[in-house]
N, C-alpha and C positions, 0 to 999 in steps of 0.2 A: 425060736428066738431066743440066745442063751442068756442069760439070766443077769451076764456084767454087761448087755447092752437094753436097757431099761433104767426106769426113772424109779426107783427106789424111794430112792431121799426127797421127799416135795419141797423139801426148802433147800435141796442144796445145791451148789454153784456146779454147771456141768456146761462139759466140752463136748457140741456135736458139728460132726460133718454130715453134709448129703451133696449129692450129686442129679445131676438129671439123668432119665433115662440113657441108658447108650454110655455116657459120659462125652453126650450131643457140647459143639463148643456154643453155645447158644448165646453167652453174653461176649458179643463181638459187637455191639451196638450202645452206643447212649442211653438210647428210649430202652431200653432191657434193662442197666444197670440200674437205673431210675423208677423202676417200680419196686426193685430191693430198697432201695435207698426209702421210699417213699411209705413201703411195708412196715421195717422196721419204725424207723420214726413212730409208724398209727400205733404200733402193737406196746412200744416206751409211753406213748401218752395215753394208749386204754385199755390196755390190755396188761398191765401190770411188768411187764417185758425190760429185765434189770441190762442193759449189754456192758460190756466190759471189754469184748475185745472180738474185731470179724475180721476176715479176707473171705473177696467176691473173687475167685476164678472164672473164668471161663464158659468151667460147667461142674464148677461146685463149690460148697458154702462151707466157711466155717464159723462158728463164732463161742465165744464162753458169757455164756446167760445166767439169771435168776430165771424163779418167775415170784413175782412177792405177790401174786396171789397163790400160791406153789400150786399153778398147774399146768406143772413144764409140758408135757405129754400133750394137750388139750392146745396149749402157747402154741408150740410149732409146730401140732397139725392143723389149727388155721392160719395159722404162717401160710405154712407150705400149698394147703388149700387156695387159698385166697392167690398167691401168687404164682399156679400154676394155672388156674382161670385166669389171670389178666395180662400176662406171659401169650397163653394162647392167644387170647383176643386180640390182644396186639401185633402175635407174627401175623396172623390172618389178615390184619385190614392193614398193614403196615405194605407200602408200592414199593421201598425202597428194599426190601427184604428177598432177598436173588435164590433165599433156598427156601421161600416158602413153602413149595409143596412139598419137599423135601422133609423138612420138620415135620410138616404137622401129617404125612405120612410116618415118620416113627415114632410120632406120640399117639399115633393114633393104632402101628403095629403093636407096642404098648402094652397100650391101655386092651387090648384086643384078648393077649397072654395074662392079664389080669381080670380076675374073678370080681373085684371088687370094684374096679373101675369102668364106667360108662360108654365111654369115649375113645379120649385121651387122658396121656397118664405123661406124666414131665418132670413130676422128683422120681426117681428110686425111693422104696418106700422106709428102707431103714432109713436110723438120722446115729446110729453108735453115741450115743450119749453114754460120755464117761465120768464120773463124779470124781473132783476135783478135792481133795482132801488136805492137802498141805501145802504150805507156801512152794513148795521144790517144784510140787508135780504143777501150778498154776502156773511156773516163771516158766516150764520145760514146753506147755501146751501154749501161752503167749510165743516165746519165739517159736516155735513149729508152725501156729500162723502167720508169725511175720514173716516168714524168712518163706513162704510157699511160694510168692513169684519170683524171689531172689532164686530158688532152686528152680523153678521151672524157667528160667534164661529172661524172662520178665522186663528184670530193672538188676541195677548193682545192689539197690539200699533199699532196707524194707520201705523206708517212708518216702520211695518215689513210687512207688503203687498206690495210686489213687484210690479205690477200693482199698484199702486194711486200717487197723484202726492204728496200725504206726506209727501214719500220719497224725492219728489222736496223743499218741505219747509224745512229740515234739510241738507240743497246743495245735495241732492244727485242727481245726473243727470244721473246717469248709464244707467236707461231704457228708457228715452223719456227726451227730451227737453221742456219745456213750456215755456210762453210770462212771463214774467216782472209781481208779481203780485202785485206791486203797491199802490193798492187799498186796501189791507190789509195791516193793519197797525199791 
């Protein structure tokens, strides 16, 4: 993996993106989004995650975060490990999931291609962490994250996407709490 895509500064502020294997559109049901929300809330309360910006799309996630415990790699690893297990479990047990067999087959196929996976693989392995070092770069990534649903054609305004901190920046904390982004004016 490229040196550019590692957590070199353990105290740094990072932009990360990660996607489902094969870019499968998994996040099409409320219950799946709820798992991401609950997992982030848990990480904020118990694992030292400072979350400043986020967006959940149908097949990928964006964050701007920092690890208060100086363990960004471990924090993200644990988040992805837990959410992958929980999401697969919920898919397996969801009688409303019309794509259940296909989804599980795709996750199993991806898992067989990965020597470090024993059964299913839900997330792609890379996170592409980029350390954010200036206010200009931070604002650029915040705009990128918040405009993702707009560029995808799902909404006209960033704050209209339910699973985005663009709503938080408009003082709407109904979906997920974030940390105060004091570095953004």
